[in-house]
N, C-alpha and C positions, 0 to 999 in steps of 0.2 A: 462872181457867184458860181460859174461853172467850175472854176478851179477848186473852190471849197467843196462842192458836191462830189467832184471826182476824188478829192482827198478822203471824204467820208467813206466812199465805196472801197477805195484801196485799203483804208484802215481795217475794215471788217474782213476783207479778203485776206489780208496779210495775217491778222490775228487768228483767223480760223485755220489757215494753213499751218501756222506755228503750233496751234493746239493739236491738230491732227498728227503732226510730226512727233510731238511729245508722247502722244498716247498710242502710237502705232506699235504693234508687236506681232509675233508669229501668229498666224491663223486669223488675223483681223483684217478685213477689207474696208477701206475707208471710202471708197467710191464705187460701191456696188451699183450695178445697173443691170436691169433685166431686159434683154433684147427680146422684143416681142415681134413675131412674124405677123405680117399683115398682108392680106390679099385684096385685090380690087375686084369689085363686082359691078356689073352694069345693071341699072334699074330702068325698067320700062316706064313710060309716062302713064300716070294713073288718072282716071277720071276724077272730077271734083267730089263726087259723092262717096268716094272710097277713102277710108281713113289713111292719112299720111302722117306717120310718126315724126317727132321732132328731128330736124336735120342735125347730124352730129359729124364732127370732123374726126380725124384719127385720134386714137387714145391720147389724152392729154398727159403732160408731165406729172400733174397732180395725181391723176388716177394711177399712173404707173408707180409713183412714189408711195401712195397708200397701199397698193397691192404688195409692193416689194417690202415695205416696212412690216406688214402683217406676216409675210413669209419669213422675214429675218427673225421676228419675235418667236414664231412657233418653232423654227429650227434651233434657236438658242435654247428655248425652254425644253425641247425634246432631244437635246444633243446627246444626253446620256441615257435616254429611255428607248427601249426597243419598241418599234411600231408594231402593235399587235392587231391593228384593224386596217384591212386593205380598202382601197377606194371602192372596190366592188362590194365589199361587205357593208360599207357605209351607205352606199346607194340602196342596197337591198333592205337595210334596216330602215332607211328613210321611206322606202316604198311601203313597207308593212305598217309603219307608224302612220303614214298618210291615210291608208285604208281605215285604220282604227279611228283616226281623227275625223274622217268624213262621216263615219257611222254615228259618232257621238257629238258631232258639231251642232251647236245651237245657233240661234239668230243673233246672239250677243257679238259685238264687234270688238276686236282688239284695239280699235282706235280709241275706245273710251278711256279717259284719264283715270288712273288709279294711284292715289297717293295714300300711303300708309305710314305707320310709325315703326315699321320693321327695322331690324338692325341692318347695317350696311351689307352684310353677307346675303341678304335677301333682295338686294337691288338687282335690276335686270342688267345693269352695266356697272363696272367698277368705278367709273367717274368719267370726266372729260379730260382728254390729253391733248398736248400740243407739240408742234415742232417749231424750231427757230433756226432756219438754214443759215442765217447770218452768223450765229454763234457756234453751233455744233449740230451734229446729226442725231442727238438724243430725242427721246419722246418722253415728255414729263407733264405732270399737272401744272396748271397756271402758277400756283404759289411757288412751286419748286423752280419754275423758269424765272420768276421775278427775283428770287434770291440768287439764282445762278447768273442772271444778266447783271445784277448789281455787283456781285463778286468779280465777274469778268471785267466790268468797266473799271472798278477801283484798281484792279491789277495793272491796267494800262496807263494809270495816271502819271507814273514816273517817265514813261517813254514819250507820251504825247499829252501833256496836261491841258492844253487849250481845248482841243477837240473832244477829249475824253470828258472833261468837266461839263461841256455843253450837253453831251449825251447823258451824263448822270442827272443833270437838271431835268431833262425831258423824260427820263425813264424811271427815276427813283422818287418822284413826287407826284402828287395828284395833279390833274390837268390844270385846275384853277391856280394852284400854288406855283406851278412851273411857269405858266403864262404871265402871272403877276411879277414873278422874279425876273424873267427875261426882259420884260418891258422896263423894269427899273435898272437892270444892269446895262441895257442899251443906252438909257439916258445918261448914266454915269460915263460911259465910254464916249458917247456922242458929244457931251459937254467938253471933254478933253480934246477930241478930234477937232471940234470947231473953235475951241479957245485954248490951245496948248500952253499959252503963257499965263493963263489965269490960275493962280495958286489955289483959289477957293474951290476949284474943281478937282484939285489933286488930293483932297482929303475927304474921307468919309468917317463920320463919327459913328462908332458901332453901337452907341446907346440911342441913336436917333430912332424915333418911332417908326418912320417909313422903312429904314434899314431893318429894324427888328421884325416888323410885320411882313415885309415882302422879300427880304433877302436872307437875313440871318437864320431863319428857320427852314430854309430850302437847301436840301442836299446838293452838293456840288457847287454852290454859289461862292464859298470862300476859296475853293480850289480854282474856280474860274478867275476870280479877282487876282489871285496870286499869279496865275498864268498871264494876266493882263498887265503885270508890272506893279501891282500893289504889294505892300508888306505891312505887317503889324507894327505899330509904334505907339508910345504913350506920350501925350503932350499935355502938360499942366494937369496931370492926374486923370485925364480922360484917354480912353483907348480909341485909336484911329486906324484906319487903313490908308496908307499914304502911297500915292503913285510916284514912281521914279521918272523924272524928266528924260532920263537916258533911254527909256523904253521907246522903241520906234512906233510912231502913230500908225504906220501902215499895218502893223500887226493888230492894232486895235480895230482897224477897219475889217480885217479878216475875221477877227473874233466876233464882231457884230454880225457878219454874214453867217458865220457858223451857228450862232444862236438862232438865226432864222431858218437855216437849212436843216439842222438836226431834227430828226423826228423820233417818235416812239418806235422802238424796235418791235415789229409786228410778230405775233405768234400765229401760226397756221393750225387750224383744228386737225388733229389726227383722226382719221376715220375709225380707228380701233376696230378694224374689220373682223367679223366673226361669221362662222358658218354654223347654223343651228339645225338640229333634228326637230321634227314635229313635237317630240316629247319634251323638248327643252323650251317650247313656246308656252309661256304662262302669262298671266295678267302682268302688264307692265308696271313696275315700281321704280320710279326714277330717283336718282340722288339729288340733293339740294342744289347742286351746281346748275341744273337745268332751268332753274327758276330765278326770276329777279326778286321775288318775295319768298318768304318762308312757306313751307308746305301748309302750315297751320293757317297762315293768312290767305293762301290761295284757296284752301278748303272753305274758309268763311266767305270769301268772295264768290265762290261757286254757289254756295247756299243762298247768299243774298241775291245773286244774279238769277237763280232759278225762281226764287220767290217773286222777284220783281217782274220777271217774264210772265209768270202765271197771273199776276194781278193786272198788268197793264199791256199785255201783248196786243190786244185789240186796239189800243189807243196809240200805238207806236207806228210811225211810218217806216217804210222800207229803209230809207236813209238813216233813220235813228237806230234801227236794229243793226245795220251794217257798221255804223260808228261804234256801237257797243261791242260788237264782235272784234273790231280792230283794237279797241282799248284792252279787251280781255287778252288778245293774242300778244300784246306787248309784255305780258308777264313772263314770257318764255324766252330764254336765251339760246337754247339748243333744241335739237329734235333728234330722236332716236328713230331711224328709218329701217324697217325690215322689208325685204323683197322676198315674196313667196314664189318659188319655182314649181312648175308642174310635177317635178319628181318628188316634191315634199320637202326639200331642203329650203332653208331660209338664209339669206345674206343680210347681215346687220351692219350698219354704220352710223356714225355720229356726225351731225351737220349743224352749222350755225343757223339759227332761226331766220336770219336775213339772207342766207345763201339762196341762190336760184335753183330751180328744179333741174336745170341743165347739169348742175354738179352731181345730182343723184344719177342721172343718165350716164355720165362719165364714170362714176363709181361702179355702176353695174357693168358697163361695157368692159372695164378693166378686169373684171372677174370672170368674164365669159370665155369658154373654150373657143368660140368663134367671135372674135372681137369686132369684126366688120358686119356681123349679122344684123338684120333689121328687127327691131323689137319695140314693144310698147309697155308702158307701166299703167296699171289701172288702180284707181282709188277704191277704198272699201265700199263706197256707194255706187261703184260701177262706172265712174267717169274715166274715159281713156284720154290721157294727157296728150296734147298736140303741140304744134309749133308755137301757138299763141301762149301756151302755159310755160314753155321752157324758160322764158326770161322773167317769170314771176317768182317772187320769194316764197319760201315754205310757209311763212306767216300768212301771206296773202292767199295762199291756196288752202289754208287751214290744216296744214300737215304738221302742226306742233301741238304738244311737245313730243308726240310719238304717233306713228301710224304704220300700217302694213299695206304694201302695194303688191299687186299681183303682176307677175311677169308673163308675157306672151310673145312668141315669135310672130313676125308679120311678113307679108309679101312672100318673096321667094324663099324666105328662111323658115316658113311654117313647118317644113318637113324635118327640121333638125330635132334631134332627140337628146343631144348633149347640152349641158347648161354650164355649171360652175367648173372652172379649171380643176384638173385632177390634183395639182399640187395644193390648191386652196382647200381641198377636202381634209387636209391635215389639221386645219384649224378646228375641226370638230373635236379632236382629241384634247384640245387645250381647255375645254370647258369643264 
């Protein structure tokens, strides 16, 4: 089992290195890494009645990757454009807009869901993007990744048909179809492994109902059977897949293990980091990718939910109301989080609805000029998140599908006046 797992890891490492070598050229860095300086600070013991923000380790690799990816995008987009806005000018503009915003601010909250039938150009965010470190360093929408992963795997069939076909089965079919196919393929192989001399196990009739329903309609299955020693043959007018007795049974055992070990190639949500001026903050209009149901269905559910609450609120127990909130929250796949800084600027990122609040803290920490500074995040209703909240999901904290959190330095860091990194202020110009 360990040997098969090691082979899978080496497979991806080798293919990714080969892809990087082929695409390398002048002026392109394949392994960019941003070295971030960190300083240590001592913290005095605080009494129990004083707020203690969530404990955070050094900046995580994920946070560094998100920050560096955002910087690479903005530098590529602005490679041929002169920068006509200095960081000082951006800060001054943000300060003026913040003053105007405070004067005109109403009691309405940005947290309120706003679903419209606007065109895509009116969305608050272009969409949801992902990275796939196993395959390449690109940042793409999920559909593009699915096509790229499929093309990537089919390209490897000739060099490693056994392992590659296992990965195709897992990654190019629905979960139910893949599991059903794998279970049937393993039965085929186990029958031969346990009874190598039984000829009845050497042949699979391709018109057989079980084969057609569970194997024939699954991508990668025929490639897998060929890699397991089967070949197409016609016997008495019927088409069969026939296993060759010369094929080593030890290889069949390895292929069975590979079917168990191969997993879906995971995609990581790209934070799609943006820095916004106060004038760029408007009612949130999210694209369809953020929801498990269509905007129209969600709007109807909201209306029905509001009506039901008005009619039966007094009759519902606290547990019933909480369960209803949980069911409603499951409609959301992602969350658009904005962090409002005292200088008026906003930091925006995309998160999975099931991600923990600690990932938001890491995201913010990676964007700060003072990465080791102590800070807190405060919800629109004034809740200051603590250690107990850090391990809760955004859904559990009702921070979906979007919210704006207020940033504040804490403890010995209260006197700091600098917030977002100077280089990240360039992101303002990409809007």
